[in-house]
HTML snippet that shows the backbone in 3Dmol.js (N, CA, C, O; Angstrom):
<script src="https://3Dmol.org/build/3Dmol-min.js"></script>
<div id="view" style="width:600px;height:400px;position:relative"></div>
<script>
const pdb = `
ATOM      1  N   UNK A   1      43.023  95.088  19.505  1.00  0.00           N
ATOM      2  CA  UNK A   1      42.174  94.067  20.110  1.00  0.00           C
ATOM      3  C   UNK A   1      42.344  94.052  21.626  1.00  0.00           C
ATOM      4  O   UNK A   1      41.365  93.972  22.368  1.00  0.00           O
ATOM      5  N   UNK A   2      43.607  94.130  22.084  1.00  0.00           N
ATOM      6  CA  UNK A   2      43.859  94.102  23.525  1.00  0.00           C
ATOM      7  C   UNK A   2      43.237  95.308  24.215  1.00  0.00           C
ATOM      8  O   UNK A   2      42.668  95.187  25.300  1.00  0.00           O
ATOM      9  N   UNK A   3      43.350  96.478  23.577  1.00  0.00           N
ATOM     10  CA  UNK A   3      42.781  97.683  24.175  1.00  0.00           C
ATOM     11  C   UNK A   3      41.264  97.584  24.265  1.00  0.00           C
ATOM     12  O   UNK A   3      40.668  98.011  25.254  1.00  0.00           O
ATOM     13  N   UNK A   4      40.642  97.025  23.241  1.00  0.00           N
ATOM     14  CA  UNK A   4      39.191  96.856  23.255  1.00  0.00           C
ATOM     15  C   UNK A   4      38.770  95.887  24.353  1.00  0.00           C
ATOM     16  O   UNK A   4      37.794  96.130  25.064  1.00  0.00           O
ATOM     17  N   UNK A   5      39.496  94.807  24.486  1.00  0.00           N
ATOM     18  CA  UNK A   5      39.168  93.827  25.532  1.00  0.00           C
ATOM     19  C   UNK A   5      39.375  94.428  26.919  1.00  0.00           C
ATOM     20  O   UNK A   5      38.593  94.169  27.834  1.00  0.00           O
ATOM     21  N   UNK A   6      40.418  95.224  27.075  1.00  0.00           N
ATOM     22  CA  UNK A   6      40.661  95.892  28.358  1.00  0.00           C
ATOM     23  C   UNK A   6      39.530  96.868  28.683  1.00  0.00           C
ATOM     24  O   UNK A   6      39.081  96.957  29.826  1.00  0.00           O
ATOM     25  N   UNK A   7      39.080  97.590  27.672  1.00  0.00           N
ATOM     26  CA  UNK A   7      37.975  98.529  27.885  1.00  0.00           C
ATOM     27  C   UNK A   7      36.695  97.787  28.264  1.00  0.00           C
ATOM     28  O   UNK A   7      35.950  98.235  29.136  1.00  0.00           O
ATOM     29  N   UNK A   8      36.444  96.669  27.618  1.00  0.00           N
ATOM     30  CA  UNK A   8      35.260  95.876  27.969  1.00  0.00           C
ATOM     31  C   UNK A   8      35.354  95.353  29.406  1.00  0.00           C
ATOM     32  O   UNK A   8      34.358  95.326  30.129  1.00  0.00           O
ATOM     33  N   UNK A   9      36.543  94.943  29.807  1.00  0.00           N
ATOM     34  CA  UNK A   9      36.736  94.450  31.181  1.00  0.00           C
ATOM     35  C   UNK A   9      36.470  95.552  32.190  1.00  0.00           C
ATOM     36  O   UNK A   9      35.883  95.302  33.243  1.00  0.00           O
ATOM     37  N   UNK A  10      36.896  96.766  31.879  1.00  0.00           N
ATOM     38  CA  UNK A  10      36.636  97.902  32.775  1.00  0.00           C
ATOM     39  C   UNK A  10      35.145  98.147  32.877  1.00  0.00           C
ATOM     40  O   UNK A  10      34.611  98.323  33.972  1.00  0.00           O
ATOM     41  N   UNK A  11      34.473  98.158  31.739  1.00  0.00           N
ATOM     42  CA  UNK A  11      33.035  98.405  31.740  1.00  0.00           C
ATOM     43  C   UNK A  11      32.253  97.329  32.496  1.00  0.00           C
ATOM     44  O   UNK A  11      31.226  97.614  33.110  1.00  0.00           O
ATOM     45  N   UNK A  12      32.746  96.100  32.444  1.00  0.00           N
ATOM     46  CA  UNK A  12      32.088  95.011  33.171  1.00  0.00           C
ATOM     47  C   UNK A  12      32.506  94.966  34.633  1.00  0.00           C
ATOM     48  O   UNK A  12      31.953  94.194  35.417  1.00  0.00           O
ATOM     49  N   UNK A  13      33.496  95.803  35.007  1.00  0.00           N
ATOM     50  CA  UNK A  13      33.949  95.819  36.392  1.00  0.00           C
ATOM     51  C   UNK A  13      34.912  94.696  36.732  1.00  0.00           C
ATOM     52  O   UNK A  13      35.108  94.389  37.907  1.00  0.00           O
ATOM     53  N   UNK A  14      35.516  94.078  35.724  1.00  0.00           N
ATOM     54  CA  UNK A  14      36.425  92.956  35.968  1.00  0.00           C
ATOM     55  C   UNK A  14      37.893  93.356  35.878  1.00  0.00           C
ATOM     56  O   UNK A  14      38.769  92.525  36.115  1.00  0.00           O
ATOM     57  N   UNK A  15      38.178  94.601  35.545  1.00  0.00           N
ATOM     58  CA  UNK A  15      39.566  95.016  35.365  1.00  0.00           C
ATOM     59  C   UNK A  15      40.239  95.234  36.712  1.00  0.00           C
ATOM     60  O   UNK A  15      39.616  95.692  37.670  1.00  0.00           O
ATOM     61  N   UNK A  16      41.507  94.902  36.765  1.00  0.00           N
ATOM     62  CA  UNK A  16      42.262  95.167  37.988  1.00  0.00           C
ATOM     63  C   UNK A  16      43.075  96.440  37.792  1.00  0.00           C
ATOM     64  O   UNK A  16      43.355  96.842  36.663  1.00  0.00           O
ATOM     65  N   UNK A  17      43.438  97.051  38.870  1.00  0.00           N
ATOM     66  CA  UNK A  17      44.125  98.328  38.822  1.00  0.00           C
ATOM     67  C   UNK A  17      45.588  98.159  39.222  1.00  0.00           C
ATOM     68  O   UNK A  17      45.938  98.316  40.392  1.00  0.00           O
ATOM     69  N   UNK A  18      46.417  97.847  38.276  1.00  0.00           N
ATOM     70  CA  UNK A  18      47.840  97.639  38.575  1.00  0.00           C
ATOM     71  C   UNK A  18      48.537  98.945  38.901  1.00  0.00           C
ATOM     72  O   UNK A  18      49.441  98.971  39.737  1.00  0.00           O
ATOM     73  N   UNK A  19      48.127 100.037  38.251  1.00  0.00           N
ATOM     74  CA  UNK A  19      48.760 101.329  38.509  1.00  0.00           C
ATOM     75  C   UNK A  19      48.615 101.748  39.960  1.00  0.00           C
ATOM     76  O   UNK A  19      49.577 102.204  40.579  1.00  0.00           O
ATOM     77  N   UNK A  20      47.429 101.595  40.499  1.00  0.00           N
ATOM     78  CA  UNK A  20      47.200 101.951  41.904  1.00  0.00           C
ATOM     79  C   UNK A  20      47.953 101.009  42.834  1.00  0.00           C
ATOM     80  O   UNK A  20      48.425 101.421  43.894  1.00  0.00           O
ATOM     81  N   UNK A  21      48.064  99.757  42.439  1.00  0.00           N
ATOM     82  CA  UNK A  21      48.822  98.806  43.256  1.00  0.00           C
ATOM     83  C   UNK A  21      50.300  99.184  43.269  1.00  0.00           C
ATOM     84  O   UNK A  21      50.964  99.075  44.300  1.00  0.00           O
ATOM     85  N   UNK A  22      50.822  99.636  42.108  1.00  0.00           N
ATOM     86  CA  UNK A  22      52.224 100.074  42.050  1.00  0.00           C
ATOM     87  C   UNK A  22      52.434 101.290  42.926  1.00  0.00           C
ATOM     88  O   UNK A  22      53.444 101.402  43.621  1.00  0.00           O
ATOM     89  N   UNK A  23      51.468 102.208  42.889  1.00  0.00           N
ATOM     90  CA  UNK A  23      51.551 103.415  43.709  1.00  0.00           C
ATOM     91  C   UNK A  23      51.632 103.052  45.189  1.00  0.00           C
ATOM     92  O   UNK A  23      52.456 103.594  45.926  1.00  0.00           O
ATOM     93  N   UNK A  24      50.789 102.147  45.608  1.00  0.00           N
ATOM     94  CA  UNK A  24      50.779 101.735  47.007  1.00  0.00           C
ATOM     95  C   UNK A  24      52.021 100.932  47.370  1.00  0.00           C
ATOM     96  O   UNK A  24      52.474 100.979  48.513  1.00  0.00           O
ATOM     97  N   UNK A  25      52.577 100.196  46.415  1.00  0.00           N
ATOM     98  CA  UNK A  25      53.804  99.444  46.679  1.00  0.00           C
ATOM     99  C   UNK A  25      54.969 100.399  46.930  1.00  0.00           C
ATOM    100  O   UNK A  25      55.826 100.123  47.769  1.00  0.00           O
ATOM    101  N   UNK A  26      55.003 101.506  46.216  1.00  0.00           N
ATOM    102  CA  UNK A  26      56.047 102.504  46.458  1.00  0.00           C
ATOM    103  C   UNK A  26      55.864 103.122  47.836  1.00  0.00           C
ATOM    104  O   UNK A  26      56.840 103.395  48.535  1.00  0.00           O
ATOM    105  N   UNK A  27      54.624 103.339  48.221  1.00  0.00           N
ATOM    106  CA  UNK A  27      54.351 103.930  49.544  1.00  0.00           C
ATOM    107  C   UNK A  27      54.821 103.041  50.687  1.00  0.00           C
ATOM    108  O   UNK A  27      55.237 103.537  51.734  1.00  0.00           O
ATOM    109  N   UNK A  28      54.758 101.741  50.490  1.00  0.00           N
ATOM    110  CA  UNK A  28      55.169 100.810  51.545  1.00  0.00           C
ATOM    111  C   UNK A  28      56.627 101.033  51.918  1.00  0.00           C
ATOM    112  O   UNK A  28      56.999 100.909  53.085  1.00  0.00           O
ATOM    113  N   UNK A  29      57.446 101.361  50.936  1.00  0.00           N
ATOM    114  CA  UNK A  29      58.873 101.544  51.192  1.00  0.00           C
ATOM    115  C   UNK A  29      59.260 103.007  51.385  1.00  0.00           C
ATOM    116  O   UNK A  29      60.438 103.320  51.559  1.00  0.00           O
ATOM    117  N   UNK A  30      58.291 103.890  51.355  1.00  0.00           N
ATOM    118  CA  UNK A  30      58.575 105.327  51.472  1.00  0.00           C
ATOM    119  C   UNK A  30      58.956 105.704  52.900  1.00  0.00           C
ATOM    120  O   UNK A  30      58.748 104.948  53.850  1.00  0.00           O
ATOM    121  N   UNK A  31      59.513 106.882  53.009  1.00  0.00           N
ATOM    122  CA  UNK A  31      59.875 107.449  54.303  1.00  0.00           C
ATOM    123  C   UNK A  31      58.641 107.489  55.210  1.00  0.00           C
ATOM    124  O   UNK A  31      57.551 107.819  54.745  1.00  0.00           O
ATOM    125  N   UNK A  32      58.795 107.161  56.484  1.00  0.00           N
ATOM    126  CA  UNK A  32      57.643 107.152  57.399  1.00  0.00           C
ATOM    127  C   UNK A  32      56.878 108.480  57.441  1.00  0.00           C
ATOM    128  O   UNK A  32      55.655 108.484  57.578  1.00  0.00           O
ATOM    129  N   UNK A  33      57.585 109.598  57.325  1.00  0.00           N
ATOM    130  CA  UNK A  33      56.900 110.895  57.333  1.00  0.00           C
ATOM    131  C   UNK A  33      55.983 111.042  56.125  1.00  0.00           C
ATOM    132  O   UNK A  33      54.862 111.537  56.240  1.00  0.00           O
ATOM    133  N   UNK A  34      56.467 110.610  54.973  1.00  0.00           N
ATOM    134  CA  UNK A  34      55.655 110.679  53.756  1.00  0.00           C
ATOM    135  C   UNK A  34      54.469 109.729  53.854  1.00  0.00           C
ATOM    136  O   UNK A  34      53.350 110.088  53.489  1.00  0.00           O
ATOM    137  N   UNK A  35      54.717 108.512  54.349  1.00  0.00           N
ATOM    138  CA  UNK A  35      53.615 107.549  54.536  1.00  0.00           C
ATOM    139  C   UNK A  35      52.551 108.118  55.461  1.00  0.00           C
ATOM    140  O   UNK A  35      51.356 107.978  55.201  1.00  0.00           O
ATOM    141  N   UNK A  36      52.985 108.760  56.539  1.00  0.00           N
ATOM    142  CA  UNK A  36      52.032 109.337  57.497  1.00  0.00           C
ATOM    143  C   UNK A  36      51.231 110.461  56.856  1.00  0.00           C
ATOM    144  O   UNK A  36      50.034 110.602  57.106  1.00  0.00           O
ATOM    145  N   UNK A  37      51.901 111.262  56.025  1.00  0.00           N
ATOM    146  CA  UNK A  37      51.234 112.358  55.333  1.00  0.00           C
ATOM    147  C   UNK A  37      50.108 111.838  54.430  1.00  0.00           C
ATOM    148  O   UNK A  37      49.074 112.489  54.276  1.00  0.00           O
ATOM    149  N   UNK A  38      50.322 110.665  53.839  1.00  0.00           N
ATOM    150  CA  UNK A  38      49.363 110.129  52.870  1.00  0.00           C
ATOM    151  C   UNK A  38      48.422 109.082  53.473  1.00  0.00           C
ATOM    152  O   UNK A  38      47.494 108.616  52.812  1.00  0.00           O
ATOM    153  N   UNK A  39      48.667 108.723  54.711  1.00  0.00           N
ATOM    154  CA  UNK A  39      47.849 107.680  55.354  1.00  0.00           C
ATOM    155  C   UNK A  39      46.396 108.128  55.442  1.00  0.00           C
ATOM    156  O   UNK A  39      46.095 109.290  55.716  1.00  0.00           O
ATOM    157  N   UNK A  40      45.526 107.194  55.209  1.00  0.00           N
ATOM    158  CA  UNK A  40      44.094 107.460  55.351  1.00  0.00           C
ATOM    159  C   UNK A  40      43.435 108.062  54.126  1.00  0.00           C
ATOM    160  O   UNK A  40      42.213 108.203  54.091  1.00  0.00           O
ATOM    161  N   UNK A  41      44.226 108.422  53.115  1.00  0.00           N
ATOM    162  CA  UNK A  41      43.621 108.970  51.898  1.00  0.00           C
ATOM    163  C   UNK A  41      43.042 107.835  51.070  1.00  0.00           C
ATOM    164  O   UNK A  41      43.683 106.801  50.881  1.00  0.00           O
ATOM    165  N   UNK A  42      41.846 108.031  50.588  1.00  0.00           N
ATOM    166  CA  UNK A  42      41.245 107.052  49.681  1.00  0.00           C
ATOM    167  C   UNK A  42      41.893 107.227  48.307  1.00  0.00           C
ATOM    168  O   UNK A  42      42.535 108.243  48.044  1.00  0.00           O
ATOM    169  N   UNK A  43      41.724 106.247  47.447  1.00  0.00           N
ATOM    170  CA  UNK A  43      42.429 106.230  46.167  1.00  0.00           C
ATOM    171  C   UNK A  43      42.347 107.535  45.368  1.00  0.00           C
ATOM    172  O   UNK A  43      43.388 108.025  44.931  1.00  0.00           O
ATOM    173  N   UNK A  44      41.162 108.122  45.157  1.00  0.00           N
ATOM    174  CA  UNK A  44      41.128 109.358  44.353  1.00  0.00           C
ATOM    175  C   UNK A  44      41.946 110.493  44.981  1.00  0.00           C
ATOM    176  O   UNK A  44      42.663 111.205  44.277  1.00  0.00           O
ATOM    177  N   UNK A  45      41.840 110.658  46.288  1.00  0.00           N
ATOM    178  CA  UNK A  45      42.598 111.722  46.967  1.00  0.00           C
ATOM    179  C   UNK A  45      44.089 111.408  46.969  1.00  0.00           C
ATOM    180  O   UNK A  45      44.911 112.313  46.832  1.00  0.00           O
ATOM    181  N   UNK A  46      44.440 110.152  47.119  1.00  0.00           N
ATOM    182  CA  UNK A  46      45.844 109.739  47.100  1.00  0.00           C
ATOM    183  C   UNK A  46      46.468 110.036  45.744  1.00  0.00           C
ATOM    184  O   UNK A  46      47.573 110.574  45.668  1.00  0.00           O
ATOM    185  N   UNK A  47      45.767 109.689  44.685  1.00  0.00           N
ATOM    186  CA  UNK A  47      46.275 109.936  43.334  1.00  0.00           C
ATOM    187  C   UNK A  47      46.397 111.432  43.079  1.00  0.00           C
ATOM    188  O   UNK A  47      47.406 111.881  42.535  1.00  0.00           O
ATOM    189  N   UNK A  48      45.389 112.214  43.462  1.00  0.00           N
ATOM    190  CA  UNK A  48      45.448 113.674  43.273  1.00  0.00           C
ATOM    191  C   UNK A  48      46.626 114.285  44.025  1.00  0.00           C
ATOM    192  O   UNK A  48      47.348 115.126  43.489  1.00  0.00           O
ATOM    193  N   UNK A  49      46.810 113.858  45.264  1.00  0.00           N
ATOM    194  CA  UNK A  49      47.892 114.405  46.086  1.00  0.00           C
ATOM    195  C   UNK A  49      49.257 114.068  45.504  1.00  0.00           C
ATOM    196  O   UNK A  49      50.121 114.937  45.387  1.00  0.00           O
ATOM    197  N   UNK A  50      49.449 112.808  45.140  1.00  0.00           N
ATOM    198  CA  UNK A  50      50.740 112.384  44.587  1.00  0.00           C
ATOM    199  C   UNK A  50      51.015 113.045  43.239  1.00  0.00           C
ATOM    200  O   UNK A  50      52.165 113.357  42.932  1.00  0.00           O
ATOM    201  N   UNK A  51      49.984 113.260  42.438  1.00  0.00           N
ATOM    202  CA  UNK A  51      50.157 113.872  41.124  1.00  0.00           C
ATOM    203  C   UNK A  51      50.639 115.313  41.233  1.00  0.00           C
ATOM    204  O   UNK A  51      51.169 115.870  40.271  1.00  0.00           O
ATOM    205  N   UNK A  52      50.457 115.913  42.400  1.00  0.00           N
ATOM    206  CA  UNK A  52      50.853 117.311  42.586  1.00  0.00           C
ATOM    207  C   UNK A  52      52.199 117.466  43.279  1.00  0.00           C
ATOM    208  O   UNK A  52      52.631 118.590  43.538  1.00  0.00           O
ATOM    209  N   UNK A  53      52.870 116.359  43.583  1.00  0.00           N
ATOM    210  CA  UNK A  53      54.198 116.459  44.201  1.00  0.00           C
ATOM    211  C   UNK A  53      55.133 117.195  43.261  1.00  0.00           C
ATOM    212  O   UNK A  53      55.067 117.046  42.041  1.00  0.00           O
ATOM    213  N   UNK A  54      55.998 117.986  43.857  1.00  0.00           N
ATOM    214  CA  UNK A  54      57.000 118.674  43.055  1.00  0.00           C
ATOM    215  C   UNK A  54      58.386 118.392  43.625  1.00  0.00           C
ATOM    216  O   UNK A  54      58.525 117.709  44.640  1.00  0.00           O
ATOM    217  N   UNK A  55      59.379 118.911  42.980  1.00  0.00           N
ATOM    218  CA  UNK A  55      60.770 118.705  43.396  1.00  0.00           C
ATOM    219  C   UNK A  55      61.112 119.782  44.428  1.00  0.00           C
ATOM    220  O   UNK A  55      61.577 120.865  44.073  1.00  0.00           O
ATOM    221  N   UNK A  56      60.883 119.481  45.685  1.00  0.00           N
ATOM    222  CA  UNK A  56      61.124 120.486  46.716  1.00  0.00           C
ATOM    223  C   UNK A  56      62.229 120.048  47.674  1.00  0.00           C
ATOM    224  O   UNK A  56      62.540 118.865  47.811  1.00  0.00           O
ATOM    225  N   UNK A  57      62.794 121.033  48.316  1.00  0.00           N
ATOM    226  CA  UNK A  57      63.856 120.779  49.268  1.00  0.00           C
ATOM    227  C   UNK A  57      63.264 120.603  50.658  1.00  0.00           C
ATOM    228  O   UNK A  57      62.133 121.015  50.918  1.00  0.00           O
ATOM    229  N   UNK A  58      64.036 119.985  51.551  1.00  0.00           N
ATOM    230  CA  UNK A  58      63.632 119.871  52.940  1.00  0.00           C
ATOM    231  C   UNK A  58      63.628 121.254  53.571  1.00  0.00           C
ATOM    232  O   UNK A  58      64.085 122.220  52.962  1.00  0.00           O
ATOM    233  N   UNK A  59      63.110 121.350  54.803  1.00  0.00           N
ATOM    234  CA  UNK A  59      63.010 122.623  55.500  1.00  0.00           C
ATOM    235  C   UNK A  59      64.357 123.323  55.655  1.00  0.00           C
ATOM    236  O   UNK A  59      64.424 124.552  55.621  1.00  0.00           O
ATOM    237  N   UNK A  60      65.423 122.555  55.824  1.00  0.00           N
ATOM    238  CA  UNK A  60      66.740 123.163  56.012  1.00  0.00           C
ATOM    239  C   UNK A  60      67.467 123.399  54.693  1.00  0.00           C
ATOM    240  O   UNK A  60      68.645 123.757  54.702  1.00  0.00           O
ATOM    241  N   UNK A  61      66.796 123.209  53.562  1.00  0.00           N
ATOM    242  CA  UNK A  61      67.385 123.466  52.260  1.00  0.00           C
ATOM    243  C   UNK A  61      68.163 122.299  51.689  1.00  0.00           C
ATOM    244  O   UNK A  61      68.731 122.414  50.603  1.00  0.00           O
ATOM    245  N   UNK A  62      68.204 121.190  52.388  1.00  0.00           N
ATOM    246  CA  UNK A  62      68.942 120.014  51.928  1.00  0.00           C
ATOM    247  C   UNK A  62      67.985 119.085  51.191  1.00  0.00           C
ATOM    248  O   UNK A  62      66.873 118.823  51.651  1.00  0.00           O
ATOM    249  N   UNK A  63      68.432 118.598  50.049  1.00  0.00           N
ATOM    250  CA  UNK A  63      67.603 117.654  49.299  1.00  0.00           C
ATOM    251  C   UNK A  63      67.906 116.243  49.763  1.00  0.00           C
ATOM    252  O   UNK A  63      69.063 115.826  49.813  1.00  0.00           O
ATOM    253  N   UNK A  64      66.865 115.521  50.098  1.00  0.00           N
ATOM    254  CA  UNK A  64      66.980 114.106  50.442  1.00  0.00           C
ATOM    255  C   UNK A  64      66.778 113.325  49.146  1.00  0.00           C
ATOM    256  O   UNK A  64      65.668 113.266  48.617  1.00  0.00           O
ATOM    257  N   UNK A  65      67.851 112.727  48.639  1.00  0.00           N
ATOM    258  CA  UNK A  65      67.799 112.072  47.327  1.00  0.00           C
ATOM    259  C   UNK A  65      66.769 110.955  47.278  1.00  0.00           C
ATOM    260  O   UNK A  65      66.034 110.841  46.297  1.00  0.00           O
ATOM    261  N   UNK A  66      66.701 110.133  48.312  1.00  0.00           N
ATOM    262  CA  UNK A  66      65.754 109.023  48.310  1.00  0.00           C
ATOM    263  C   UNK A  66      64.323 109.548  48.408  1.00  0.00           C
ATOM    264  O   UNK A  66      63.439 109.087  47.686  1.00  0.00           O
ATOM    265  N   UNK A  67      64.100 110.496  49.287  1.00  0.00           N
ATOM    266  CA  UNK A  67      62.764 111.083  49.418  1.00  0.00           C
ATOM    267  C   UNK A  67      62.335 111.784  48.148  1.00  0.00           C
ATOM    268  O   UNK A  67      61.180 111.692  47.735  1.00  0.00           O
ATOM    269  N   UNK A  68      63.266 112.483  47.534  1.00  0.00           N
ATOM    270  CA  UNK A  68      62.989 113.175  46.282  1.00  0.00           C
ATOM    271  C   UNK A  68      62.635 112.173  45.184  1.00  0.00           C
ATOM    272  O   UNK A  68      61.676 112.379  44.440  1.00  0.00           O
ATOM    273  N   UNK A  69      63.401 111.098  45.083  1.00  0.00           N
ATOM    274  CA  UNK A  69      63.124 110.069  44.077  1.00  0.00           C
ATOM    275  C   UNK A  69      61.768 109.412  44.323  1.00  0.00           C
ATOM    276  O   UNK A  69      61.029 109.129  43.381  1.00  0.00           O
ATOM    277  N   UNK A  70      61.450 109.173  45.584  1.00  0.00           N
ATOM    278  CA  UNK A  70      60.154 108.569  45.923  1.00  0.00           C
ATOM    279  C   UNK A  70      59.012 109.479  45.494  1.00  0.00           C
ATOM    280  O   UNK A  70      58.038 109.019  44.899  1.00  0.00           O
ATOM    281  N   UNK A  71      59.130 110.768  45.794  1.00  0.00           N
ATOM    282  CA  UNK A  71      58.077 111.717  45.396  1.00  0.00           C
ATOM    283  C   UNK A  71      57.945 111.810  43.878  1.00  0.00           C
ATOM    284  O   UNK A  71      56.837 111.925  43.355  1.00  0.00           O
ATOM    285  N   UNK A  72      59.075 111.760  43.172  1.00  0.00           N
ATOM    286  CA  UNK A  72      59.025 111.811  41.705  1.00  0.00           C
ATOM    287  C   UNK A  72      58.309 110.584  41.154  1.00  0.00           C
ATOM    288  O   UNK A  72      57.459 110.703  40.271  1.00  0.00           O
ATOM    289  N   UNK A  73      58.648 109.406  41.672  1.00  0.00           N
ATOM    290  CA  UNK A  73      58.008 108.170  41.210  1.00  0.00           C
ATOM    291  C   UNK A  73      56.512 108.204  41.511  1.00  0.00           C
ATOM    292  O   UNK A  73      55.696 107.862  40.655  1.00  0.00           O
ATOM    293  N   UNK A  74      56.155 108.615  42.722  1.00  0.00           N
ATOM    294  CA  UNK A  74      54.735 108.701  43.082  1.00  0.00           C
ATOM    295  C   UNK A  74      54.007 109.685  42.177  1.00  0.00           C
ATOM    296  O   UNK A  74      52.882 109.425  41.749  1.00  0.00           O
ATOM    297  N   UNK A  75      54.638 110.800  41.887  1.00  0.00           N
ATOM    298  CA  UNK A  75      54.028 111.808  41.017  1.00  0.00           C
ATOM    299  C   UNK A  75      53.805 111.248  39.609  1.00  0.00           C
ATOM    300  O   UNK A  75      52.721 111.396  39.045  1.00  0.00           O
ATOM    301  N   UNK A  76      54.823 110.612  39.047  1.00  0.00           N
ATOM    302  CA  UNK A  76      54.703 110.061  37.693  1.00  0.00           C
ATOM    303  C   UNK A  76      53.640 108.963  37.618  1.00  0.00           C
ATOM    304  O   UNK A  76      52.852 108.920  36.674  1.00  0.00           O
ATOM    305  N   UNK A  77      53.623 108.082  38.611  1.00  0.00           N
ATOM    306  CA  UNK A  77      52.610 107.028  38.629  1.00  0.00           C
ATOM    307  C   UNK A  77      51.207 107.616  38.749  1.00  0.00           C
ATOM    308  O   UNK A  77      50.289 107.196  38.044  1.00  0.00           O
ATOM    309  N   UNK A  78      51.047 108.582  39.636  1.00  0.00           N
ATOM    310  CA  UNK A  78      49.734 109.195  39.838  1.00  0.00           C
ATOM    311  C   UNK A  78      49.265 109.923  38.583  1.00  0.00           C
ATOM    312  O   UNK A  78      48.091 109.845  38.222  1.00  0.00           O
ATOM    313  N   UNK A  79      50.167 110.621  37.923  1.00  0.00           N
ATOM    314  CA  UNK A  79      49.789 111.306  36.686  1.00  0.00           C
ATOM    315  C   UNK A  79      49.381 110.307  35.607  1.00  0.00           C
ATOM    316  O   UNK A  79      48.444 110.556  34.849  1.00  0.00           O
ATOM    317  N   UNK A  80      50.077 109.187  35.541  1.00  0.00           N
ATOM    318  CA  UNK A  80      49.713 108.153  34.555  1.00  0.00           C
ATOM    319  C   UNK A  80      48.356 107.537  34.884  1.00  0.00           C
ATOM    320  O   UNK A  80      47.554 107.278  33.987  1.00  0.00           O
ATOM    321  N   UNK A  81      48.102 107.307  36.162  1.00  0.00           N
ATOM    322  CA  UNK A  81      46.794 106.789  36.578  1.00  0.00           C
ATOM    323  C   UNK A  81      45.701 107.761  36.167  1.00  0.00           C
ATOM    324  O   UNK A  81      44.656 107.342  35.669  1.00  0.00           O
ATOM    325  N   UNK A  82      45.931 109.062  36.371  1.00  0.00           N
ATOM    326  CA  UNK A  82      44.962 110.084  35.945  1.00  0.00           C
ATOM    327  C   UNK A  82      44.714 110.038  34.442  1.00  0.00           C
ATOM    328  O   UNK A  82      43.572 110.118  33.990  1.00  0.00           O
ATOM    329  N   UNK A  83      45.793 109.910  33.673  1.00  0.00           N
ATOM    330  CA  UNK A  83      45.653 109.854  32.217  1.00  0.00           C
ATOM    331  C   UNK A  83      44.833 108.642  31.790  1.00  0.00           C
ATOM    332  O   UNK A  83      43.919 108.757  30.973  1.00  0.00           O
ATOM    333  N   UNK A  84      45.164 107.485  32.345  1.00  0.00           N
ATOM    334  CA  UNK A  84      44.453 106.267  31.972  1.00  0.00           C
ATOM    335  C   UNK A  84      42.998 106.292  32.420  1.00  0.00           C
ATOM    336  O   UNK A  84      42.113 105.824  31.704  1.00  0.00           O
ATOM    337  N   UNK A  85      42.758 106.835  33.598  1.00  0.00           N
ATOM    338  CA  UNK A  85      41.388 106.958  34.090  1.00  0.00           C
ATOM    339  C   UNK A  85      40.576 107.848  33.168  1.00  0.00           C
ATOM    340  O   UNK A  85      39.416 107.553  32.879  1.00  0.00           O
ATOM    341  N   UNK A  86      41.171 108.924  32.708  1.00  0.00           N
ATOM    342  CA  UNK A  86      40.492 109.808  31.749  1.00  0.00           C
ATOM    343  C   UNK A  86      40.172 109.111  30.445  1.00  0.00           C
ATOM    344  O   UNK A  86      39.095 109.295  29.878  1.00  0.00           O
ATOM    345  N   UNK A  87      41.109 108.312  29.973  1.00  0.00           N
ATOM    346  CA  UNK A  87      40.864 107.560  28.724  1.00  0.00           C
ATOM    347  C   UNK A  87      39.747 106.541  28.899  1.00  0.00           C
ATOM    348  O   UNK A  87      38.931 106.340  27.999  1.00  0.00           O
ATOM    349  N   UNK A  88      39.716 105.907  30.053  1.00  0.00           N
ATOM    350  CA  UNK A  88      38.662 104.924  30.313  1.00  0.00           C
ATOM    351  C   UNK A  88      37.302 105.616  30.292  1.00  0.00           C
ATOM    352  O   UNK A  88      36.336 105.094  29.736  1.00  0.00           O
ATOM    353  N   UNK A  89      37.241 106.781  30.898  1.00  0.00           N
ATOM    354  CA  UNK A  89      35.970 107.536  30.929  1.00  0.00           C
ATOM    355  C   UNK A  89      35.525 107.944  29.532  1.00  0.00           C
ATOM    356  O   UNK A  89      34.333 107.947  29.225  1.00  0.00           O
ATOM    357  N   UNK A  90      36.504 108.291  28.679  1.00  0.00           N
ATOM    358  CA  UNK A  90      36.179 108.674  27.290  1.00  0.00           C
ATOM    359  C   UNK A  90      35.575 107.499  26.559  1.00  0.00           C
ATOM    360  O   UNK A  90      35.234 107.613  25.382  1.00  0.00           O
TER     361      UNK A  90
END
`;
const viewer = $3Dmol.createViewer("view");
viewer.addModel(pdb, "pdb");
viewer.setStyle({}, {cartoon: {color: "spectrum"}});
viewer.zoomTo();
viewer.render();
</script>
């Protein structure tokens, strides 16, 4: 019942997007370099970009644990947003 009501709300344009809000909340606390990299992207491009983040090292080969964790969280949230968006379209 809840899923049906949620789908109806989306179709009527009354649904809110908590996933995207969570994604942006993580960005607020992200490293300034990462925020700058993603600044100005509209929601679809932001989600696509974050969904493609991988576990990479810094230029000098050192892993920044906080930056790495932030990218992982952004990637997981973006992938979930993509999955849910696909289900809504179906």
